C-alpha positions in Angstrom: 17.3 17.7 30.3 20.3 15.2 31.3 22.3 13.5 28.8 19.9 10.4 29.3 16.7 10.8 27.4 13.8 10.8 29.5 10.9 8.3 28.9 7.3 7.9 29.7 6.7 4.3 30.1 3.1 3.0 29.6 1.6 -0.3 30.5 -1.5 -0.7 28.5 -4.2 -3.3 29.0 -5.2 -5.2 25.8 -8.3 -3.2 25.7 -6.5 0.0 26.2 -4.1 -0.6 23.3 -6.8 -1.7 20.9 -8.7 1.5 21.7 -5.6 3.6 21.3 -4.9 2.0 18.0 -8.3 2.7 17.0 -8.3 6.4 17.8 -4.9 6.9 16.0 -6.3 5.0 13.1 -9.3 7.4 13.2 -7.0 10.7 13.5 -5.0 9.3 10.4 -8.1 8.8 8.3 -9.4 12.2 9.4 -6.0 13.9 8.3 -6.1 12.3 5.0 -9.6 13.5 4.5 -8.8 17.0 5.3 -5.7 16.6 3.1 -7.6 15.6 0.2 -10.2 18.1 0.8 -7.4 20.9 0.9 -6.4 19.7 -2.4 -9.8 19.9 -3.9 -10.3 23.4 -2.7 -6.7 24.8 -3.6 -5.4 24.9 0.1 -2.2 23.1 0.9 -2.5 24.0 4.7 -4.1 20.6 5.3 -1.5 18.8 3.4 1.3 20.6 5.6 -0.7 19.6 8.7 -0.9 16.0 7.4 2.8 15.8 6.5 3.7 17.2 10.0 1.5 14.7 12.1 1.1 11.6 10.0 4.7 10.5 10.6 4.5 11.1 14.5 1.3 9.0 14.6 2.6 6.2 12.3 5.7 6.0 14.7 3.2 5.6 17.5 1.4 2.7 15.5 5.0 1.1 14.9 5.8 1.1 18.4 2.5 -0.6 19.5 2.8 -3.0 16.7 6.2 -4.1 17.8 5.2 -4.7 21.1 2.4 -6.9 19.7 4.7 -9.0 17.6 5.7 -10.9 20.7 2.0 -12.1 20.9 1.0 -14.9 18.5 -2.0 -14.7 16.4 -3.8 -17.1 18.7 -2.7 -15.2 21.8 -5.9 -14.2 24.1 -4.2 -10.7 24.5 -4.0 -10.2 20.8 -7.5 -11.3 20.6 -8.6 -8.5 23.3 -6.8 -5.8 21.3 -8.5 -6.9 18.0 -11.8 -6.9 19.9 -11.1 -3.4 21.4 -9.9 -2.1 18.0 -13.3 -3.4 16.4 -15.7 -0.9 17.7 -13.5 2.2 17.3 -13.3 0.8 13.5 -16.8 0.5 13.0 -17.4 4.0 14.7 -14.7 5.6 12.3 -16.6 3.9 9.3 -19.7 5.6 10.5 -18.0 8.8 10.9 -16.6 8.6 7.3 -20.1 8.1 5.9 -21.5 11.1 7.5 -18.2 13.2 6.7 -18.7 12.1 3.1 -22.3 13.3 3.1 -21.5 16.5 4.4 -18.5 16.9 2.2 -20.7 15.9 -0.9 -23.4 18.4 0.1 -21.0 21.3 0.5 -19.5 20.4 -2.8 -22.9 20.3 -4.4 -23.7 23.7 -2.7 -20.5 25.3 -3.9 -21.0 24.2 -7.6 -24.6 25.2 -7.5 -23.8 28.7 -6.3 -21.0 29.0 -9.1 -23.5 27.9 -11.7 -26.4 30.3 -10.4 -23.7 33.1 -10.3 -22.4 32.3 -13.8 -26.2 32.4 -15.0 -26.8 35.6 -13.3 -23.8 37.0 -14.8 -24.7 36.0 -18.2 -28.2 37.4 -17.7 -26.8 40.8 -16.8 -24.2 40.8 -19.7 -27.1 40.2 -22.2 -29.4 42.9 -20.5 -26.6 45.2 -20.5 -25.9 44.9 -24.3 -29.7 45.4 -25.2 -30.1 48.5 -22.8 -27.2 50.0 -24.9 
């Protein structure tokens, strides 16, 4: 590479910018969920992944938001960006609800398995003492 940094320039239409912002927000939310679940399970791999990717994604959001600063709140393009972002946000909220249900089911299943294992071990210990 030369001393001059190579750059990729994109020109996004308002709908594309809103969709891109929604996709980035979705990934950030998914990373946060993975990080939280990793903490709950004592697995720091997801925290490390979050720490690696989150700043890169936030930098992209900041870059796009910086470009939006030139637009006024009443600007038609700003409204188009927000209109394109809205369905992405709604889809993300639906995904969160489904993920939360799945996560809850897994957690309940794991806990129930632990309780049943503990009960079985207790029954075996009691049975073993009587047989001696």
